[in-house]
All heavy atoms as TSV, in Angstrom:
chain	resi	resn	atom	element	x	y	z
A	1	MET	N	N	124.317	99.610	104.821
A	1	MET	CA	C	125.231	100.676	105.009
A	1	MET	C	C	124.399	101.980	104.814
A	1	MET	O	O	123.771	102.096	103.877
A	1	MET	CB	C	126.415	100.714	104.159
A	1	MET	CG	C	127.393	101.794	104.508
A	1	MET	SD	S	128.986	101.514	103.580
A	1	MET	CE	C	128.745	102.500	102.174
A	2	ILE	N	N	124.577	103.060	105.744
A	2	ILE	CA	C	124.013	104.262	105.607
A	2	ILE	C	C	124.935	105.237	104.918
A	2	ILE	O	O	126.152	105.334	105.178
A	2	ILE	CB	C	123.666	104.947	106.983
A	2	ILE	CG1	C	122.516	104.057	107.709
A	2	ILE	CG2	C	123.029	106.280	106.774
A	2	ILE	CD1	C	122.178	104.514	109.049
A	3	THR	N	N	124.379	105.897	103.836
A	3	THR	CA	C	125.175	106.985	103.085
A	3	THR	C	C	124.279	108.191	102.923
A	3	THR	O	O	123.037	108.156	103.245
A	3	THR	CB	C	125.548	106.450	101.732
A	3	THR	OG1	O	124.288	106.159	101.026
A	3	THR	CG2	C	126.453	105.335	101.758
A	4	TYR	N	N	124.846	109.348	102.722
A	4	TYR	CA	C	124.147	110.572	102.677
A	4	TYR	C	C	124.514	111.385	101.345
A	4	TYR	O	O	125.537	111.186	100.869
A	4	TYR	CB	C	124.639	111.475	103.866
A	4	TYR	CG	C	124.551	110.763	105.185
A	4	TYR	CD1	C	125.543	110.070	105.738
A	4	TYR	CD2	C	123.336	110.746	105.892
A	4	TYR	CE1	C	125.382	109.369	106.928
A	4	TYR	CE2	C	123.152	110.203	107.149
A	4	TYR	CZ	C	124.187	109.435	107.658
A	4	TYR	OH	O	124.083	108.774	108.767
A	5	ARG	N	N	123.596	112.178	100.989
A	5	ARG	CA	C	123.719	112.941	99.789
A	5	ARG	C	C	123.275	114.354	100.053
A	5	ARG	O	O	122.046	114.474	100.210
A	5	ARG	CB	C	123.072	112.388	98.484
A	5	ARG	CG	C	123.389	113.186	97.154
A	5	ARG	CD	C	122.926	112.510	95.943
A	5	ARG	NE	N	123.280	111.094	95.859
A	5	ARG	CZ	C	122.441	110.153	95.430
A	5	ARG	NH1	N	121.195	110.420	94.993
A	5	ARG	NH2	N	122.762	108.847	95.434
A	6	GLN	N	N	124.061	115.354	99.944
A	6	GLN	CA	C	123.628	116.804	100.223
A	6	GLN	C	C	123.002	117.272	98.986
A	6	GLN	O	O	123.420	117.130	97.892
A	6	GLN	CB	C	124.843	117.552	100.676
A	6	GLN	CG	C	124.541	118.781	101.326
A	6	GLN	CD	C	125.751	119.590	101.837
A	6	GLN	OE1	O	126.418	120.017	101.103
A	6	GLN	NE2	N	126.086	119.419	103.110
A	7	ARG	N	N	121.948	118.187	99.112
A	7	ARG	CA	C	121.289	118.812	98.073
A	7	ARG	C	C	120.643	120.144	98.726
A	7	ARG	O	O	120.573	120.291	99.981
A	7	ARG	CB	C	120.296	117.957	97.506
A	7	ARG	CG	C	119.103	117.591	98.242
A	7	ARG	CD	C	118.070	116.745	97.561
A	7	ARG	NE	N	117.036	116.189	98.411
A	7	ARG	CZ	C	115.923	116.714	98.687
A	7	ARG	NH1	N	115.604	117.905	98.211
A	7	ARG	NH2	N	115.070	116.178	99.555
A	8	THR	N	N	120.206	121.008	97.792
A	8	THR	CA	C	119.454	122.206	98.178
A	8	THR	C	C	118.031	121.970	98.007
A	8	THR	O	O	117.513	121.400	96.961
A	8	THR	CB	C	119.944	123.419	97.287
A	8	THR	OG1	O	121.338	123.507	97.419
A	8	THR	CG2	C	119.279	124.616	97.692
A	9	ASN	N	N	117.230	122.388	98.991
A	9	ASN	CA	C	115.731	122.274	98.966
A	9	ASN	C	C	115.229	123.592	99.492
A	9	ASN	O	O	115.433	123.831	100.687
A	9	ASN	CB	C	115.368	121.117	99.793
A	9	ASN	CG	C	113.840	120.911	99.784
A	9	ASN	OD1	O	113.240	121.014	98.766
A	9	ASN	ND2	N	113.196	120.694	101.015
A	10	LYS	N	N	114.462	124.360	98.640
A	10	LYS	CA	C	113.846	125.723	99.135
A	10	LYS	C	C	114.851	126.507	99.827
A	10	LYS	O	O	114.688	126.980	100.976
A	10	LYS	CB	C	112.634	125.392	99.996
A	10	LYS	CG	C	111.580	124.616	99.242
A	10	LYS	CD	C	110.379	124.320	100.172
A	10	LYS	CE	C	109.399	123.573	99.463
A	10	LYS	NZ	N	108.332	123.146	100.339
A	11	ASN	N	N	115.997	126.774	99.204
A	11	ASN	CA	C	117.166	127.589	99.798
A	11	ASN	C	C	117.735	127.045	101.042
A	11	ASN	O	O	118.331	127.934	101.815
A	11	ASN	CB	C	116.623	129.058	100.023
A	11	ASN	CG	C	116.084	129.745	98.811
A	11	ASN	OD1	O	116.683	129.495	97.652
A	11	ASN	ND2	N	115.108	130.525	98.795
A	12	SER	N	N	117.501	125.820	101.369
A	12	SER	CA	C	118.201	125.223	102.576
A	12	SER	C	C	119.020	124.077	102.068
A	12	SER	O	O	118.632	123.468	101.187
A	12	SER	CB	C	117.106	124.786	103.557
A	12	SER	OG	O	116.372	125.790	104.108
A	13	ILE	N	N	119.979	123.791	102.691
A	13	ILE	CA	C	120.899	122.570	102.446
A	13	ILE	C	C	120.284	121.516	103.380
A	13	ILE	O	O	120.161	121.552	104.569
A	13	ILE	CB	C	122.350	122.800	102.715
A	13	ILE	CG1	C	122.900	123.798	101.815
A	13	ILE	CG2	C	123.055	121.448	102.621
A	13	ILE	CD1	C	124.280	124.281	101.955
A	14	VAL	N	N	119.847	120.292	102.746
A	14	VAL	CA	C	119.348	119.201	103.394
A	14	VAL	C	C	120.296	118.006	102.868
A	14	VAL	O	O	121.098	118.083	102.112
A	14	VAL	CB	C	117.909	118.911	103.012
A	14	VAL	CG1	C	117.069	120.103	103.239
A	14	VAL	CG2	C	117.732	118.512	101.546
A	15	GLU	N	N	120.100	116.852	103.642
A	15	GLU	CA	C	120.940	115.606	103.400
A	15	GLU	C	C	119.947	114.428	103.165
A	15	GLU	O	O	119.241	114.152	104.185
A	15	GLU	CB	C	121.992	115.353	104.347
A	15	GLU	CG	C	123.024	116.330	104.320
A	15	GLU	CD	C	124.350	115.901	104.816
A	15	GLU	OE1	O	124.676	114.659	104.733
A	15	GLU	OE2	O	125.099	116.681	105.443
A	16	ASP	N	N	119.921	113.908	101.975
A	16	ASP	CA	C	119.159	112.624	101.845
A	16	ASP	C	C	119.744	111.464	102.519
A	16	ASP	O	O	121.078	111.439	102.485
A	16	ASP	CB	C	118.819	112.373	100.422
A	16	ASP	CG	C	117.931	113.335	99.774
A	16	ASP	OD1	O	116.988	113.873	100.424
A	16	ASP	OD2	O	118.085	113.669	98.583
A	17	VAL	N	N	119.090	110.509	103.165
A	17	VAL	CA	C	119.640	109.393	103.827
A	17	VAL	C	C	119.284	108.125	103.003
A	17	VAL	O	O	118.143	107.909	102.682
A	17	VAL	CB	C	119.132	109.330	105.218
A	17	VAL	CG1	C	119.721	108.096	105.980
A	17	VAL	CG2	C	119.304	110.602	106.084
A	18	PHE	N	N	120.277	107.365	102.747
A	18	PHE	CA	C	120.126	106.154	102.024
A	18	PHE	C	C	120.563	104.931	102.883
A	18	PHE	O	O	121.685	105.008	103.475
A	18	PHE	CB	C	120.846	106.179	100.673
A	18	PHE	CG	C	120.504	107.233	99.779
A	18	PHE	CD1	C	121.000	108.499	99.954
A	18	PHE	CD2	C	119.646	106.911	98.700
A	18	PHE	CE1	C	120.562	109.534	99.080
A	18	PHE	CE2	C	119.246	107.858	97.823
A	18	PHE	CZ	C	119.667	109.180	98.010
A	19	LEU	N	N	119.804	103.823	102.807
A	19	LEU	CA	C	120.153	102.545	103.426
A	19	LEU	C	C	120.355	101.568	102.401
A	19	LEU	O	O	119.417	101.267	101.721
A	19	LEU	CB	C	119.032	102.194	104.531
A	19	LEU	CG	C	119.318	100.923	105.192
A	19	LEU	CD1	C	120.586	101.003	106.014
A	19	LEU	CD2	C	118.186	100.554	106.125
A	20	ASP	N	N	121.595	101.060	102.292
A	20	ASP	CA	C	121.902	100.086	101.122
A	20	ASP	C	C	121.399	100.618	99.813
A	20	ASP	O	O	120.889	99.862	99.094
A	20	ASP	CB	C	121.317	98.743	101.537
A	20	ASP	CG	C	121.960	98.169	102.791
A	20	ASP	OD1	O	123.050	98.404	103.128
A	20	ASP	OD2	O	121.204	97.428	103.466
A	21	GLY	N	N	121.614	101.956	99.586
A	21	GLY	CA	C	121.327	102.425	98.261
A	21	GLY	C	C	119.817	102.905	98.021
A	21	GLY	O	O	119.510	103.462	97.000
A	22	THR	N	N	118.981	102.654	98.992
A	22	THR	CA	C	117.508	103.041	98.932
A	22	THR	C	C	117.315	104.306	99.810
A	22	THR	O	O	117.709	104.224	100.987
A	22	THR	CB	C	116.707	101.874	99.397
A	22	THR	OG1	O	116.928	100.790	98.477
A	22	THR	CG2	C	115.137	102.323	99.260
A	23	LYS	N	N	116.708	105.321	99.303
A	23	LYS	CA	C	116.323	106.484	100.062
A	23	LYS	C	C	115.355	106.104	101.109
A	23	LYS	O	O	114.311	105.604	100.843
A	23	LYS	CB	C	115.930	107.603	99.179
A	23	LYS	CG	C	115.657	108.970	99.925
A	23	LYS	CD	C	115.235	110.049	99.055
A	23	LYS	CE	C	114.844	111.218	99.899
A	23	LYS	NZ	N	114.407	112.314	99.196
A	24	VAL	N	N	115.760	106.499	102.413
A	24	VAL	CA	C	114.913	106.232	103.513
A	24	VAL	C	C	114.301	107.461	104.190
A	24	VAL	O	O	113.444	107.371	104.952
A	24	VAL	CB	C	115.529	105.289	104.513
A	24	VAL	CG1	C	115.800	103.817	103.890
A	24	VAL	CG2	C	116.841	105.765	105.015
A	25	GLY	N	N	114.920	108.599	103.946
A	25	GLY	CA	C	114.463	109.777	104.602
A	25	GLY	C	C	115.361	110.982	104.215
A	25	GLY	O	O	116.368	110.811	103.423
A	26	THR	N	N	115.218	112.012	104.923
A	26	THR	CA	C	115.963	113.283	104.763
A	26	THR	C	C	116.261	114.102	106.080
A	26	THR	O	O	115.362	114.030	106.891
A	26	THR	CB	C	115.280	114.279	103.778
A	26	THR	OG1	O	114.931	113.528	102.559
A	26	THR	CG2	C	116.133	115.549	103.457
A	27	ILE	N	N	117.408	114.631	106.284
A	27	ILE	CA	C	117.749	115.392	107.365
A	27	ILE	C	C	117.473	116.902	106.930
A	27	ILE	O	O	117.966	117.272	106.064
A	27	ILE	CB	C	119.160	115.214	107.718
A	27	ILE	CG1	C	119.465	113.772	108.202
A	27	ILE	CG2	C	119.555	116.104	109.034
A	27	ILE	CD1	C	120.935	113.445	108.366
A	28	TYR	N	N	116.563	117.508	107.805
A	28	TYR	CA	C	116.187	118.838	107.383
A	28	TYR	C	C	116.487	119.908	108.494
A	28	TYR	O	O	116.493	119.512	109.680
A	28	TYR	CB	C	114.675	118.996	107.293
A	28	TYR	CG	C	114.066	118.396	106.015
A	28	TYR	CD1	C	113.574	117.158	106.035
A	28	TYR	CD2	C	114.066	119.187	104.842
A	28	TYR	CE1	C	113.030	116.620	105.012
A	28	TYR	CE2	C	113.524	118.591	103.733
A	28	TYR	CZ	C	112.919	117.382	103.735
A	28	TYR	OH	O	112.450	116.767	102.634
A	29	PRO	N	N	116.848	121.156	108.225
A	29	PRO	CA	C	116.947	122.163	109.312
A	29	PRO	C	C	115.417	122.501	109.687
A	29	PRO	O	O	114.520	122.434	108.876
A	29	PRO	CB	C	117.554	123.332	108.614
A	29	PRO	CG	C	117.206	123.312	107.082
A	29	PRO	CD	C	117.080	121.715	106.870
A	30	ASN	N	N	115.236	122.921	111.014
A	30	ASN	CA	C	114.004	123.167	111.470
A	30	ASN	C	C	113.791	124.645	111.647
A	30	ASN	O	O	112.832	125.140	112.194
A	30	ASN	CB	C	113.586	122.447	112.633
A	30	ASN	CG	C	114.224	122.860	113.939
A	30	ASN	OD1	O	115.050	123.791	113.886
A	30	ASN	ND2	N	114.006	122.198	114.987
A	31	GLY	N	N	114.761	125.517	111.272
A	31	GLY	CA	C	114.643	126.955	111.324
A	31	GLY	C	C	115.088	127.553	112.663
A	31	GLY	O	O	115.074	128.831	112.777
A	32	ARG	N	N	115.556	126.805	113.548
A	32	ARG	CA	C	116.027	127.241	114.808
A	32	ARG	C	C	117.452	126.758	115.124
A	32	ARG	O	O	117.757	126.487	116.223
A	32	ARG	CB	C	115.073	126.858	115.963
A	32	ARG	CG	C	113.609	127.529	115.855
A	32	ARG	CD	C	112.794	127.094	117.003
A	32	ARG	NE	N	112.828	125.630	117.240
A	32	ARG	CZ	C	111.708	124.881	116.985
A	32	ARG	NH1	N	110.598	125.326	116.790
A	32	ARG	NH2	N	111.818	123.550	117.182
A	33	ASP	N	N	118.146	126.666	114.162
A	33	ASP	CA	C	119.564	126.031	114.320
A	33	ASP	C	C	119.505	124.654	114.875
A	33	ASP	O	O	120.521	124.266	115.590
A	33	ASP	CB	C	120.501	127.033	115.157
A	33	ASP	CG	C	120.685	128.361	114.511
A	33	ASP	OD1	O	120.895	128.369	113.297
A	33	ASP	OD2	O	120.863	129.376	115.151
A	34	LEU	N	N	118.571	123.987	114.585
A	34	LEU	CA	C	118.414	122.551	114.974
A	34	LEU	C	C	118.084	121.770	113.700
A	34	LEU	O	O	117.668	122.265	112.742
A	34	LEU	CB	C	117.335	122.331	116.031
A	34	LEU	CG	C	117.609	123.029	117.306
A	34	LEU	CD1	C	116.277	122.884	118.239
A	34	LEU	CD2	C	118.689	122.472	118.132
A	35	TRP	N	N	118.240	120.408	113.871
A	35	TRP	CA	C	118.012	119.578	112.650
A	35	TRP	C	C	117.200	118.355	113.088
A	35	TRP	O	O	117.291	117.935	114.176
A	35	TRP	CB	C	119.341	119.054	112.168
A	35	TRP	CG	C	120.212	120.153	111.698
A	35	TRP	CD1	C	121.027	120.971	112.466
A	35	TRP	CD2	C	120.436	120.568	110.370
A	35	TRP	NE1	N	121.641	121.921	111.760
A	35	TRP	CE2	C	121.370	121.704	110.362
A	35	TRP	CE3	C	119.940	120.259	109.104
A	35	TRP	CZ2	C	121.706	122.464	109.268
A	35	TRP	CZ3	C	120.315	120.834	107.917
A	35	TRP	CH2	C	121.133	121.926	107.987
A	36	HIS	N	N	116.456	117.847	112.126
A	36	HIS	CA	C	115.712	116.604	112.311
A	36	HIS	C	C	115.753	115.672	111.178
A	36	HIS	O	O	115.839	116.137	110.107
A	36	HIS	CB	C	114.195	116.883	112.815
A	36	HIS	CG	C	113.416	117.508	111.702
A	36	HIS	ND1	N	113.144	118.822	111.571
A	36	HIS	CD2	C	112.708	116.946	110.660
A	36	HIS	CE1	C	112.447	119.006	110.469
A	36	HIS	NE2	N	112.152	117.918	110.021
A	37	TYR	N	N	115.464	114.419	111.498
A	37	TYR	CA	C	115.261	113.361	110.473
A	37	TYR	C	C	113.878	113.148	110.112
A	37	TYR	O	O	113.063	112.932	111.054
A	37	TYR	CB	C	115.970	112.138	110.915
A	37	TYR	CG	C	115.759	110.898	109.962
A	37	TYR	CD1	C	116.353	110.848	108.664
A	37	TYR	CD2	C	114.949	109.929	110.367
A	37	TYR	CE1	C	116.081	109.830	107.873
A	37	TYR	CE2	C	114.686	108.833	109.557
A	37	TYR	CZ	C	115.304	108.764	108.274
A	37	TYR	OH	O	114.987	107.707	107.412
A	38	GLN	N	N	113.575	113.169	108.851
A	38	GLN	CA	C	112.129	112.803	108.414
A	38	GLN	C	C	112.167	111.579	107.571
A	38	GLN	O	O	112.704	111.643	106.461
A	38	GLN	CB	C	111.561	114.073	107.824
A	38	GLN	CG	C	110.022	113.783	107.312
A	38	GLN	CD	C	109.522	115.050	106.750
A	38	GLN	OE1	O	109.814	116.131	107.275
A	38	GLN	NE2	N	108.547	114.891	105.819
A	39	PRO	N	N	111.582	110.480	108.021
A	39	PRO	CA	C	111.528	109.243	107.193
A	39	PRO	C	C	110.732	109.551	105.859
A	39	PRO	O	O	109.757	110.324	105.900
A	39	PRO	CB	C	110.706	108.174	108.042
A	39	PRO	CG	C	110.864	108.738	109.493
A	39	PRO	CD	C	110.923	110.215	109.346
A	40	LYS	N	N	111.062	108.870	104.890
A	40	LYS	CA	C	110.398	108.937	103.564
A	40	LYS	C	C	108.999	108.607	103.702
A	40	LYS	O	O	108.598	107.533	104.426
A	40	LYS	CB	C	111.136	108.092	102.537
A	40	LYS	CG	C	110.649	108.219	101.121
A	40	LYS	CD	C	111.424	107.324	100.199
A	40	LYS	CE	C	110.804	107.451	98.743
A	40	LYS	NZ	N	111.422	106.537	97.938
A	41	GLY	N	N	108.064	109.508	103.122
A	41	GLY	CA	C	106.655	109.243	103.239
A	41	GLY	C	C	105.938	109.505	104.480
A	41	GLY	O	O	104.701	109.296	104.604
A	42	ARG	N	N	106.557	110.225	105.429
A	42	ARG	CA	C	106.038	110.628	106.639
A	42	ARG	C	C	106.121	112.121	106.758
A	42	ARG	O	O	107.021	112.761	106.447
A	42	ARG	CB	C	106.819	110.058	107.854
A	42	ARG	CG	C	106.878	108.522	107.884
A	42	ARG	CD	C	106.268	108.002	108.990
A	42	ARG	NE	N	106.221	106.564	108.892
A	42	ARG	CZ	C	106.431	105.814	109.898
A	42	ARG	NH1	N	106.659	106.283	111.084
A	42	ARG	NH2	N	106.435	104.395	109.682
A	43	GLY	N	N	104.922	112.688	107.283
A	43	GLY	CA	C	104.833	114.152	107.413
A	43	GLY	C	C	105.494	114.762	108.640
A	43	GLY	O	O	105.942	115.891	108.691
A	44	ASN	N	N	105.672	113.933	109.700
A	44	ASN	CA	C	106.126	114.455	111.069
A	44	ASN	C	C	107.440	113.793	111.333
A	44	ASN	O	O	107.454	112.619	111.384
A	44	ASN	CB	C	105.186	114.328	112.125
A	44	ASN	CG	C	103.829	115.145	111.891
A	44	ASN	OD1	O	103.943	116.228	111.393
A	44	ASN	ND2	N	102.782	114.630	112.137
A	45	PRO	N	N	108.441	114.602	111.737
A	45	PRO	CA	C	109.711	113.809	112.174
A	45	PRO	C	C	109.484	113.237	113.532
A	45	PRO	O	O	108.816	113.767	114.462
A	45	PRO	CB	C	110.715	115.055	112.352
A	45	PRO	CG	C	109.769	116.170	112.533
A	45	PRO	CD	C	108.510	115.897	111.892
A	46	PRO	N	N	110.135	111.972	113.759
A	46	PRO	CA	C	110.075	111.422	115.065
A	46	PRO	C	C	111.193	112.045	115.937
A	46	PRO	O	O	112.168	112.479	115.518
A	46	PRO	CB	C	110.440	109.975	114.738
A	46	PRO	CG	C	111.420	110.021	113.527
A	46	PRO	CD	C	110.874	111.292	112.725
A	47	GLY	N	N	110.796	112.029	117.268
A	47	GLY	CA	C	111.811	112.482	118.267
A	47	GLY	C	C	112.097	113.948	118.224
A	47	GLY	O	O	111.451	114.678	117.565
A	48	ASP	N	N	113.236	114.290	118.902
A	48	ASP	CA	C	113.490	115.738	119.077
A	48	ASP	C	C	114.508	116.174	118.021
A	48	ASP	O	O	115.125	115.321	117.367
A	48	ASP	CB	C	114.193	115.914	120.487
A	48	ASP	CG	C	113.201	115.604	121.672
A	48	ASP	OD1	O	112.013	115.857	121.371
A	48	ASP	OD2	O	113.764	115.129	122.556
A	49	SER	N	N	114.481	117.447	117.702
A	49	SER	CA	C	115.409	118.000	116.886
A	49	SER	C	C	116.878	117.970	117.627
A	49	SER	O	O	116.853	118.046	118.837
A	49	SER	CB	C	115.202	119.427	116.441
A	49	SER	OG	O	113.966	119.465	115.719
A	50	LEU	N	N	117.916	117.891	116.895
A	50	LEU	CA	C	119.268	117.823	117.471
A	50	LEU	C	C	120.029	119.051	117.032
A	50	LEU	O	O	119.755	119.635	115.944
A	50	LEU	CB	C	119.897	116.522	116.988
A	50	LEU	CG	C	119.141	115.309	117.633
A	50	LEU	CD1	C	119.749	113.993	117.022
A	50	LEU	CD2	C	119.294	115.254	119.050
A	51	PRO	N	N	121.150	119.399	117.760
A	51	PRO	CA	C	121.894	120.624	117.405
A	51	PRO	C	C	122.751	120.596	116.133
A	51	PRO	O	O	123.290	121.648	115.713
A	51	PRO	CB	C	122.764	120.802	118.660
A	51	PRO	CG	C	122.864	119.468	119.168
A	51	PRO	CD	C	121.681	118.662	118.841
A	52	SER	N	N	122.947	119.414	115.573
A	52	SER	CA	C	123.830	119.408	114.255
A	52	SER	C	C	123.381	118.278	113.383
A	52	SER	O	O	122.852	117.320	113.944
A	52	SER	CB	C	125.348	119.309	114.630
A	52	SER	OG	O	125.534	118.081	115.245
A	53	VAL	N	N	123.820	118.282	112.156
A	53	VAL	CA	C	123.702	117.203	111.221
A	53	VAL	C	C	124.322	116.078	111.714
A	53	VAL	O	O	123.921	114.980	111.754
A	53	VAL	CB	C	124.096	117.567	109.837
A	53	VAL	CG1	C	123.993	116.410	108.845
A	53	VAL	CG2	C	123.192	118.709	109.235
A	54	ALA	N	N	125.513	116.227	112.229
A	54	ALA	CA	C	126.351	115.106	112.753
A	54	ALA	C	C	125.690	114.402	113.927
A	54	ALA	O	O	125.776	113.210	113.983
A	54	ALA	CB	C	127.820	115.684	113.152
A	55	ALA	N	N	125.040	115.118	114.754
A	55	ALA	CA	C	124.276	114.541	115.857
A	55	ALA	C	C	123.192	113.642	115.360
A	55	ALA	O	O	122.910	112.501	115.856
A	55	ALA	CB	C	123.734	115.551	116.831
A	56	VAL	N	N	122.405	114.078	114.273
A	56	VAL	CA	C	121.407	113.291	113.681
A	56	VAL	C	C	122.018	112.019	113.059
A	56	VAL	O	O	121.423	110.980	113.215
A	56	VAL	CB	C	120.613	114.156	112.661
A	56	VAL	CG1	C	119.545	113.231	111.984
A	56	VAL	CG2	C	119.878	115.319	113.233
A	57	LYS	N	N	123.048	112.216	112.374
A	57	LYS	CA	C	123.676	111.126	111.643
A	57	LYS	C	C	124.199	110.062	112.808
A	57	LYS	O	O	123.900	108.818	112.606
A	57	LYS	CB	C	124.995	111.519	110.899
A	57	LYS	CG	C	124.528	112.256	109.675
A	57	LYS	CD	C	125.765	112.615	108.910
A	57	LYS	CE	C	125.460	113.400	107.595
A	57	LYS	NZ	N	126.685	113.815	106.920
A	58	ARG	N	N	124.731	110.558	113.871
A	58	ARG	CA	C	125.180	109.573	114.904
A	58	ARG	C	C	123.952	108.755	115.472
A	58	ARG	O	O	124.031	107.563	115.656
A	58	ARG	CB	C	125.914	110.287	116.075
A	58	ARG	CG	C	127.295	110.728	115.814
A	58	ARG	CD	C	128.077	111.171	117.060
A	58	ARG	NE	N	127.423	112.202	117.718
A	58	ARG	CZ	C	127.715	113.466	117.326
A	58	ARG	NH1	N	128.542	113.834	116.355
A	58	ARG	NH2	N	127.077	114.506	117.997
A	59	THR	N	N	122.833	109.389	115.625
A	59	THR	CA	C	121.646	108.808	116.154
A	59	THR	C	C	121.157	107.755	115.270
A	59	THR	O	O	120.845	106.754	115.541
A	59	THR	CB	C	120.570	109.771	116.388
A	59	THR	OG1	O	120.975	110.743	117.372
A	59	THR	CG2	C	119.325	109.191	116.915
A	60	LEU	N	N	121.072	108.177	113.804
A	60	LEU	CA	C	120.677	107.096	112.839
A	60	LEU	C	C	121.599	105.858	112.802
A	60	LEU	O	O	121.090	104.870	112.741
A	60	LEU	CB	C	120.599	107.886	111.501
A	60	LEU	CG	C	119.542	108.880	111.306
A	60	LEU	CD1	C	119.768	109.597	109.983
A	60	LEU	CD2	C	118.192	108.316	111.408
A	61	GLU	N	N	122.988	106.188	112.801
A	61	GLU	CA	C	123.886	105.141	112.678
A	61	GLU	C	C	123.808	104.168	113.942
A	61	GLU	O	O	124.054	103.022	113.813
A	61	GLU	CB	C	125.240	105.667	112.485
A	61	GLU	CG	C	125.345	106.199	111.051
A	61	GLU	CD	C	126.520	107.077	110.788
A	61	GLU	OE1	O	127.371	107.162	111.571
A	61	GLU	OE2	O	126.586	107.671	109.632
A	62	SER	N	N	123.429	104.689	115.091
A	62	SER	CA	C	123.411	103.918	116.256
A	62	SER	C	C	122.217	102.969	116.245
A	62	SER	O	O	122.071	101.927	116.879
A	62	SER	CB	C	123.392	104.727	117.564
A	62	SER	OG	O	122.151	105.396	117.738
A	63	MET	N	N	121.128	103.293	115.420
A	63	MET	CA	C	119.880	102.546	115.370
A	63	MET	C	C	120.121	101.537	114.276
A	63	MET	O	O	119.241	100.615	114.145
A	63	MET	CB	C	118.774	103.418	115.050
A	63	MET	CG	C	118.443	104.392	116.259
A	63	MET	SD	S	116.996	105.474	115.965
A	63	MET	CE	C	116.785	105.702	114.359
A	64	SER	N	N	121.014	101.664	113.345
A	64	SER	CA	C	121.056	100.683	112.239
A	64	SER	C	C	121.799	99.399	112.523
A	64	SER	O	O	122.505	99.235	113.608
A	64	SER	CB	C	121.817	101.387	111.054
A	64	SER	OG	O	123.127	101.697	111.230
């Protein structure tokens, strides 16, 4: 099951992503009113940025 935990990081609100209780990545703003998912331990986000946190969550949940 995917769960999310919101926190503040460098004056931005981000959401950590957990799969079955283990952190697997973070949803970050990219500075242009878009959002991307960055897997834990990776420097570059995969795929395109999306217009909302909800859109990123729908994409992640469709892949799980």
